[in-house]
Every structure is written in C-alpha cells, then in structure tokens.
LOBA-519960 format. One record per residue: residue number from 0; x, y, z of N, C-alpha, C in turn. Coordinates in Angstrom, 1 decimal. Atoms other than C-alpha are relative to their C-alpha. Last residue first. Layout:
<lumnus>
resi:n_X:n_Y:n_Z:ca_X:ca_Y:ca_Z:c_X:c_Y:c_Z
NUM:X:Y:Z:X:Y:Z:X:Y:Z
...
</lumnus>
This chain:
<lumnus>
resi:n_X:n_Y:n_Z:ca_X:ca_Y:ca_Z:c_X:c_Y:c_Z
200:1.2:-0.1:0.9:149.8:116.1:4.9:0.4:0.2:-1.0
199:1.0:1.0:0.9:151.5:114.0:7.6:-0.7:0.7:-1.3
198:-1.1:0.4:0.0:154.2:116.0:9.2:-0.4:-0.5:-1.6
197:-0.3:-1.6:0.5:151.2:119.4:9.9:1.5:-1.5:-1.1
196:-0.7:-0.5:-0.5:149.6:115.7:11.7:1.0:1.0:-0.7
195:-0.8:0.6:0.8:146.2:114.8:10.5:1.4:1.1:0.7
194:-0.4:-1.1:1.0:143.4:115.8:13.3:1.8:-0.7:-0.4
193:-1.0:-0.3:-0.7:141.8:113.0:14.9:0.9:0.5:-1.3
192:-0.7:-0.7:0.6:138.1:111.9:14.6:1.3:0.5:0.4
191:-1.0:-1.2:-0.4:136.1:109.6:15.9:1.1:0.5:-0.9
190:0.1:-1.6:-0.2:133.3:108.9:14.4:0.6:0.5:0.7
189:0.2:-0.7:1.5:133.9:105.2:12.7:-0.4:1.3:0.2
188:-0.6:-0.1:0.1:134.6:103.7:16.1:0.1:0.8:-1.4
187:-0.5:0.8:1.3:131.2:104.3:16.7:1.3:0.1:0.2
186:-0.4:-0.7:0.8:130.0:105.6:20.3:1.0:-1.3:-1.1
185:-0.6:0.8:0.9:128.2:104.0:23.1:0.5:1.2:-1.5
184:0.4:-0.9:2.0:127.0:105.7:25.7:1.3:-0.5:-0.3
183:-1.4:0.0:1.1:126.2:104.2:29.1:-0.4:0.7:-0.9
182:-1.3:-0.9:0.3:124.1:105.7:32.1:1.6:-0.2:-0.7
181:-0.6:-2.0:0.0:121.8:103.3:32.3:1.0:0.2:0.3
180:-0.8:-0.7:-0.2:120.8:99.0:32.2:0.7:1.4:-0.6
179:-0.2:-1.2:-0.1:117.5:98.3:32.1:0.9:1.2:0.5
178:-0.7:-1.2:-0.9:117.8:95.4:33.3:-0.6:0.9:-0.2
177:1.4:-0.3:-0.5:115.1:94.2:30.7:0.4:0.4:1.5
176:0.1:0.9:-0.8:118.6:94.0:28.0:-1.2:0.5:1.3
175:1.5:0.4:0.4:117.6:95.7:24.9:-0.1:-0.6:1.3
174:0.9:-1.0:0.7:120.5:98.5:25.2:-1.4:-0.9:0.1
173:0.4:-0.8:-0.5:122.9:95.8:27.1:-0.8:1.4:-0.4
172:0.0:0.3:-1.3:122.7:93.3:24.8:-0.5:0.4:1.0
171:1.9:0.4:-0.1:122.1:95.7:21.7:0.2:-0.9:1.2
170:1.0:-0.7:0.5:125.9:96.6:22.5:-1.2:0.2:0.2
169:0.1:-0.6:-1.2:127.4:94.0:23.4:-0.6:0.8:0.4
168:0.5:0.9:-0.9:126.8:92.3:20.3:-0.1:0.5:1.6
167:1.5:-0.3:-0.1:128.1:95.2:18.8:-1.2:-0.7:0.1
166:0.8:0.9:1.8:131.5:94.4:19.3:-2.0:0.9:0.2
165:0.9:0.8:0.3:133.2:96.9:22.3:-0.5:-1.3:-1.1
164:0.4:-0.3:1.2:135.9:99.1:22.9:-0.7:-1.5:0.0
163:0.2:1.5:-0.3:137.5:100.1:26.4:-1.6:0.2:-1.4
162:1.1:0.6:-0.3:139.5:103.4:26.1:-0.8:-1.6:-0.1
161:1.3:0.6:-1.4:142.4:103.2:27.4:-1.1:0.0:0.0
160:1.2:-1.0:0.0:145.0:103.5:24.5:-0.8:-0.5:1.6
159:0.5:-1.3:-0.5:148.1:102.1:24.4:-0.9:0.7:0.2
158:-1.5:0.4:0.0:147.4:98.4:22.5:0.3:1.6:0.5
157:-1.5:0.0:1.1:144.0:99.0:22.0:1.0:-0.6:0.5
156:-1.0:-1.1:0.4:141.4:97.4:24.5:0.7:0.6:-1.3
155:-1.0:0.2:0.6:138.6:94.5:24.3:0.6:2.1:0.1
154:-0.1:-1.4:-0.7:135.3:93.7:24.9:1.6:-0.3:0.1
153:1.7:-0.9:0.3:133.4:91.0:22.6:0.5:1.3:0.8
152:1.1:-0.5:-1.0:137.0:89.2:22.5:-1.1:0.8:0.1
151:1.5:0.3:0.1:138.2:88.0:19.3:-0.9:0.2:1.4
150:-0.2:1.3:-1.0:142.3:88.6:20.2:-1.9:-1.2:-0.1
149:1.6:0.4:-0.9:142.4:91.0:17.7:0.1:-0.8:0.3
148:-0.8:-0.8:-1.2:146.4:92.1:16.0:-1.2:-0.4:1.1
147:0.1:1.7:-0.4:144.4:90.1:12.6:1.2:0.3:1.5
146:0.4:2.0:-0.8:142.1:92.3:12.4:1.1:-1.0:0.6
145:0.1:0.9:0.7:144.5:95.7:12.2:-1.3:-1.4:0.3
144:-1.0:0.9:-0.1:143.1:98.8:13.9:0.0:-1.1:-1.0
143:-0.6:1.1:0.8:140.9:101.8:12.7:1.1:-0.9:1.0
142:0.2:0.5:-0.7:139.1:104.6:15.0:0.8:-1.7:-1.0
141:0.2:1.6:-0.1:137.6:106.6:12.1:0.8:-0.7:0.8
140:1.2:0.3:0.1:138.5:109.6:10.0:-0.4:-1.8:0.4
139:0.1:1.2:0.3:141.8:111.0:10.1:-1.3:-0.3:0.7
138:0.2:1.0:-1.2:141.2:114.9:10.0:0.0:-1.8:-0.9
137:0.2:0.9:-0.3:142.5:117.7:7.7:-0.2:-1.4:0.8
136:-1.1:0.6:0.4:142.0:121.0:7.8:-0.2:-1.5:-0.1
135:-0.4:1.4:0.2:139.6:123.9:7.2:1.4:-1.0:0.3
134:-0.7:0.5:0.9:139.3:126.9:8.7:0.1:-1.4:-0.2
133:1.0:-0.1:1.0:136.4:128.2:11.3:1.2:-0.8:-1.8
132:-0.1:-1.3:1.0:138.9:129.0:14.0:-1.3:-0.1:-1.3
131:0.4:-0.9:-0.8:137.8:125.9:15.6:-0.1:1.2:0.1
130:0.1:-0.1:-1.2:138.1:124.1:12.8:-0.2:0.7:1.0
129:-0.4:-1.1:-1.0:136.6:122.7:10.2:0.4:0.1:0.9
128:1.1:-0.8:-0.7:136.7:119.6:8.5:0.3:1.3:0.5
127:-0.8:-1.5:-1.2:139.0:118.1:5.6:-1.8:0.2:1.4
126:0.6:-0.9:0.2:138.4:114.0:5.4:0.3:1.6:0.3
125:0.1:-1.8:0.0:141.4:111.6:5.5:-1.2:0.7:-0.6
124:0.2:-0.2:0.5:139.9:107.3:6.4:0.7:1.9:0.3
123:0.5:-0.8:0.5:142.3:105.3:8.3:-1.1:0.9:-1.0
122:1.7:0.4:0.4:143.6:102.9:8.3:-0.9:0.6:-0.2
121:0.0:0.0:1.4:147.0:104.5:8.1:-1.1:-0.7:-0.5
120:0.7:-1.1:0.8:145.9:106.0:11.6:0.1:-0.3:-1.8
119:-1.1:-0.1:1.1:146.2:102.4:13.3:-0.5:1.4:-0.9
118:0.9:-0.4:0.6:144.9:102.5:16.6:1.1:0.2:-1.0
117:-0.1:-1.7:0.2:147.6:100.0:17.9:-1.1:0.7:-0.7
116:-1.4:-0.7:0.3:146.8:96.5:18.4:0.0:1.0:0.2
115:-1.0:-0.2:1.3:144.2:94.3:19.9:1.1:1.2:0.0
114:-1.6:-1.1:0.5:143.7:93.3:23.2:-0.5:-0.3:-1.2
113:-0.3:0.1:1.3:140.6:91.8:25.6:1.0:0.8:-0.7
112:-0.8:0.9:0.4:141.1:91.3:29.1:0.8:0.0:-0.9
111:-0.5:0.7:1.2:139.8:94.1:30.8:1.2:-0.7:0.0
110:-1.9:0.3:0.5:139.4:95.0:34.1:-0.2:-0.8:-1.4
109:0.1:0.2:1.4:135.5:96.4:35.5:1.7:-0.4:-0.7
108:-1.2:-1.0:0.6:136.1:97.0:39.4:-0.4:-1.1:-1.3
107:-1.4:0.1:0.3:132.8:95.8:41.0:0.9:0.4:-1.0
106:-0.6:-0.3:1.2:129.6:96.8:42.4:0.8:-0.7:0.4
105:0.2:0.3:1.7:126.9:95.7:44.5:0.6:0.3:-0.8
104:0.2:1.0:0.1:127.7:97.2:48.0:-0.3:-0.2:-1.6
103:0.4:0.5:1.7:129.0:100.6:48.3:-0.1:-1.3:0.0
102:0.0:1.5:0.7:130.8:100.6:52.7:-1.3:0.8:-1.8
101:0.6:1.2:-0.7:129.7:104.1:54.6:0.6:-1.1:-1.6
100:-1.4:0.1:-0.6:132.4:107.6:54.4:-0.2:-2.3:0.2
99:-0.8:0.0:-1.4:129.6:109.4:54.6:0.3:-0.9:0.7
98:-0.9:-1.7:-0.4:130.2:110.7:50.9:-0.3:-0.1:1.8
97:1.0:-1.0:0.5:129.9:107.1:49.5:0.2:0.8:0.8
96:0.8:-0.6:-1.2:132.8:104.3:49.8:-0.9:1.2:-0.3
95:0.4:-1.5:0.2:134.7:102.2:47.4:-1.0:0.2:1.5
94:0.6:-0.2:-1.0:136.6:99.0:48.2:-0.3:1.2:-0.7
93:-0.4:-1.6:-0.3:138.4:97.1:45.2:-1.4:0.3:0.8
92:0.3:-0.8:-1.6:139.3:93.5:44.1:-0.1:1.4:-0.3
91:-1.3:-0.3:-0.6:139.4:93.6:40.1:-0.3:0.4:1.0
90:0.4:-1.0:-0.6:136.3:92.1:37.6:1.9:0.1:1.1
89:0.0:-0.1:-1.7:137.1:90.7:34.6:-0.9:0.7:0.8
88:0.4:-0.4:-1.3:136.5:90.9:30.6:0.1:-1.2:1.3
87:-0.5:-1.2:-0.2:137.2:89.8:27.5:0.2:1.2:1.1
86:-1.3:-0.2:-0.1:134.4:87.6:26.5:0.9:1.1:0.3
85:-0.8:-0.9:0.8:130.5:87.8:26.4:1.6:-0.2:1.0
84:-2.0:0.7:-0.4:129.2:84.6:27.9:0.4:0.7:-0.9
83:-0.1:0.2:1.7:125.3:86.3:26.9:2.0:-0.4:-0.8
82:1.4:0.6:0.8:124.1:85.6:30.8:0.4:-0.1:-1.9
81:0.0:1.5:-0.3:127.6:86.7:31.8:-0.9:-0.8:-0.9
80:-1.1:0.6:0.7:127.6:90.0:30.1:0.1:-1.7:0.1
79:-0.1:0.2:1.5:123.9:90.6:31.2:1.4:-0.4:-0.4
78:0.2:1.8:0.3:125.0:89.6:34.6:-0.5:-0.2:-1.3
77:-0.6:1.3:-0.5:127.3:91.9:35.3:-0.4:-1.1:-0.7
76:-0.9:0.2:1.4:125.5:94.8:34.2:0.9:-1.4:0.0
75:0.5:-0.2:1.2:123.0:93.9:36.6:0.6:0.2:-1.2
74:0.2:1.2:0.0:125.6:93.5:39.3:-0.5:-0.4:-1.1
73:1.2:0.2:-1.5:126.6:97.1:39.4:-0.4:-1.6:-0.6
72:1.7:0.7:0.7:129.6:97.8:37.2:-1.0:-0.3:1.0
71:0.6:1.1:-1.0:132.7:100.2:38.4:-1.1:-0.5:-0.5
70:1.3:0.3:-0.4:134.6:102.0:36.0:0.3:-1.1:0.8
69:0.1:1.2:-1.3:138.8:102.8:35.7:-1.4:-0.1:0.1
68:0.3:0.9:0.7:138.9:105.3:31.9:-0.3:-1.6:1.5
67:-1.3:0.7:1.2:141.3:107.6:33.7:-0.5:-1.3:0.2
66:-0.7:-1.0:0.1:138.6:108.1:37.0:0.7:-0.8:-0.7
65:-0.8:0.0:-1.4:135.9:106.1:39.0:1.7:0.7:-0.8
64:-1.1:-0.3:0.2:132.8:106.4:37.1:1.5:0.6:1.2
63:-0.4:-1.4:-0.7:130.3:104.8:37.7:1.5:-0.5:-0.1
62:-1.4:-0.2:-0.2:128.3:102.1:35.7:0.4:1.1:0.8
61:-0.2:2.1:-0.1:124.6:100.7:36.5:2.0:0.4:-0.5
60:0.5:1.0:1.7:124.0:103.9:37.8:0.1:-1.5:0.1
59:-0.3:1.0:0.5:123.9:105.2:41.9:-0.4:-0.5:-1.7
58:0.7:0.7:0.7:122.8:108.7:42.0:0.8:-1.4:-0.5
57:0.5:0.6:-0.6:124.5:111.4:44.5:-0.9:-2.1:-0.8
56:1.1:0.6:0.7:126.8:113.0:43.0:-0.6:-1.2:0.9
55:1.1:-1.2:-0.3:130.5:114.1:43.7:-1.2:-1.3:-0.6
54:-0.6:-0.9:0.9:134.0:112.3:44.4:-1.0:0.8:0.1
53:1.4:-1.1:0.9:133.3:109.9:46.9:0.5:0.5:-0.6
52:0.6:-0.2:-0.9:136.7:107.2:47.8:-1.1:1.3:-0.6
51:0.8:-0.7:0.2:137.8:104.0:46.0:-0.8:1.2:0.9
50:0.6:-0.8:-0.5:140.3:101.7:47.0:-0.8:1.3:-0.3
49:0.2:-1.5:0.4:141.9:99.3:44.9:-1.8:0.6:1.0
48:1.8:-1.4:0.2:141.4:96.3:46.5:1.1:1.1:-0.2
47:0.6:-0.2:-1.1:144.7:93.7:46.2:-0.5:1.5:-0.2
46:0.1:0.7:-1.5:146.2:92.2:43.8:-1.0:0.1:1.1
45:-1.0:-0.1:-1.1:145.9:94.1:40.9:-0.3:-1.1:0.9
44:1.1:0.1:-0.8:145.4:93.0:37.2:0.4:-0.2:2.1
43:-0.1:0.6:-0.3:147.8:94.2:34.7:-0.9:0.2:1.8
42:0.7:1.5:0.3:146.0:95.4:31.6:0.8:-0.9:1.0
41:-1.3:0.4:0.1:148.2:98.8:31.6:-0.2:-1.5:-0.1
40:-0.5:-0.8:0.9:145.2:100.8:32.6:1.3:-0.9:-1.3
39:1.0:1.0:0.7:144.8:98.0:35.4:-0.2:0.8:-1.4
38:-0.4:2.0:-0.1:148.3:99.0:36.4:-1.2:-0.3:-0.7
37:-0.9:0.0:1.4:147.2:102.9:36.1:0.5:-1.8:-0.6
36:0.4:0.2:1.1:144.4:102.1:38.6:0.7:0.2:-1.4
35:0.3:1.5:0.5:147.2:100.4:40.9:-0.9:0.6:-1.0
34:-0.7:0.6:-0.1:149.3:104.2:41.2:-0.9:-1.8:-0.8
33:-0.1:0.0:1.0:146.4:106.2:41.8:0.3:-1.3:-0.7
32:-1.6:0.0:0.2:146.2:105.6:45.1:0.1:-0.3:-1.5
31:-1.0:0.2:-0.2:143.3:106.7:46.3:1.1:-0.2:0.2
30:-0.5:0.8:-0.4:140.7:106.9:43.5:0.9:0.7:1.4
29:-1.0:0.1:-0.4:137.7:109.0:43.1:1.4:-1.3:0.5
28:-1.3:-0.2:-1.2:134.4:108.3:42.7:1.4:0.5:-0.5
27:-1.5:0.8:-0.1:131.3:109.2:41.1:1.1:-0.1:0.2
26:-0.8:0.4:-1.1:127.4:109.1:41.5:1.6:-0.5:-0.7
25:-0.6:1.0:0.5:125.4:110.5:38.6:1.0:-0.3:1.5
24:-0.4:0.1:-1.4:124.2:113.9:40.0:-0.1:-1.1:-0.1
23:0.6:-1.1:-0.4:122.9:114.6:35.6:0.2:-0.5:1.7
22:1.2:-0.4:0.0:124.3:111.9:33.5:-0.1:0.4:1.5
21:-0.1:-0.6:-0.5:128.1:111.0:32.8:-1.5:1.1:0.0
20:0.4:-1.4:0.9:127.6:109.1:29.7:-0.1:1.0:1.1
19:1.2:0.0:-1.2:129.9:106.2:31.4:-0.6:1.9:-0.7
18:-0.5:-0.9:-1.7:131.8:105.1:29.0:-0.9:0.5:0.8
17:1.3:0.6:-0.9:131.6:102.2:25.6:0.5:0.9:1.4
16:-0.3:0.1:-1.1:133.4:102.5:22.3:-1.2:0.8:1.0
15:0.8:-1.5:-0.7:131.9:101.1:19.5:0.6:-0.1:1.7
14:-0.9:0.0:-1.1:132.8:97.9:17.0:-0.7:1.5:0.1
13:0.3:0.9:-0.9:130.6:97.0:14.3:0.4:0.1:1.1
12:1.3:-1.0:-0.2:131.4:100.3:11.9:-0.9:-1.1:1.6
11:-0.3:-0.8:-1.0:134.8:98.6:11.7:-1.3:0.7:1.2
10:1.4:-1.1:-0.6:133.1:96.1:9.8:0.3:0.7:0.8
9:0.2:-0.2:-1.7:136.3:93.7:8.5:-1.1:1.1:-0.2
8:1.4:0.8:-0.2:135.5:92.8:4.5:-0.3:0.8:1.7
7:0.5:1.3:-0.6:138.9:91.8:4.0:-1.1:0.3:0.0
6:0.5:0.9:1.6:139.8:95.0:1.7:-0.4:-1.2:0.4
5:-1.2:-0.1:0.0:139.0:97.0:5.2:0.0:-0.7:-0.8
4:-0.4:1.4:-0.3:135.6:98.3:5.9:1.0:-0.1:-0.6
3:0.0:0.6:-1.0:134.0:101.7:6.6:0.6:-1.6:0.4
2:-0.6:-0.7:-0.7:135.1:103.0:3.9:0.2:-0.8:1.2
1:0.7:-0.6:-1.2:132.8:101.4:1.4:1.7:-0.2:1.2
0:-0.5:0.9:-0.7:134.2:101.5:-1.9:-0.4:0.1:1.5
</lumnus>
C-alpha cells in the first residue's frame, strides 16, 4: 500500500511547504509592529500597512523574509500566480525600507486565504529514526490533513500552523517560469517528521 495516499486515494506527496531559501546575502526585513504580523498568521488581513525595516543582506530576491512565516513577494512572483490563476492568496498593505531608509518598490505582502484543517498525526505513518544521540526513536512521517477539511485552494495554510502549503501545480509553475523565480525552497509534506510523544508510544 502506498502510505503517501489515504484510503480515498488523496496524494499527500502532491503538496509542498514553500519558504524562503535563505540564500547567502539575501535581503531580509524585520517587523516594526509584531502584533500585526501575528494577525496575518491567524488569517486576519490588516487594514493598515505593516511597516518592515531593514534586518540584513543586500540582494533582493523574489521572496523576502519578513519573519514569522510572513513574506514579501516580487511583481514577478505575483505574475506567475496570476497568469496561472492560482487561488488561495492575496496581498496585504505594507511599507518596507532598505538599509538607507529608502522605500522598497516592487514588492507586496503575501496573505494566505486558503485553508485546511489541523495537521493530523493519526494520518501519518510511524517509523524509527536515530535521535541526535544515536538511539532509535519513533517519529511521525509526513504532515497530513483531512482532505475533507481542505477548501481546494492552490495555496493554503493548516489550522494552527504557520507554514504555507502549495499544490504541485504551483511548485511546477514557479520552477518552470521564464521569469526565473529565485530564493524559494520546496519541501514535500511527506518529508516532514515529528517525534512521537512518549504517551503515544
């Protein structure tokens, strides 16, 4: 039996987490008001601009880390999403400044509207993996969710989880685009592992 699929044939390996690849020298920002970025993570779109200040780096990429799973994306990144008519995302108002205090143009805050239920470890398989001290321990393999809880969006988040999940179609569109979208990293949901608590062993 293919453990990547549930009993109804839902293929979890067709979904990925997307994040900033943290390339060397990549430009990064920090938040001036953390409370508003917490709202974004909780699915509440801010009504007034979030202020981002310079943190480190100098090379502006297509995805800029704003901290706490909050990202700014370039016009080119947005063009790929729009041209492919992907759903489950929006932008939020923001202002960003470089090291000299100059306004950064051509970027928008990424706001996720797509949703699914909580990550459910009961849907994961359990395998033994070596711990940092060498002993074997059981871990949940794969981040899974109830397919019926997913709203069908191409880009979405799981209830109570900060990570951004995308479909295989989004991953392939970003990888194959002639715009050469950079500084993005993808990890299959089936490559995530979580230690099994002692009371669950």
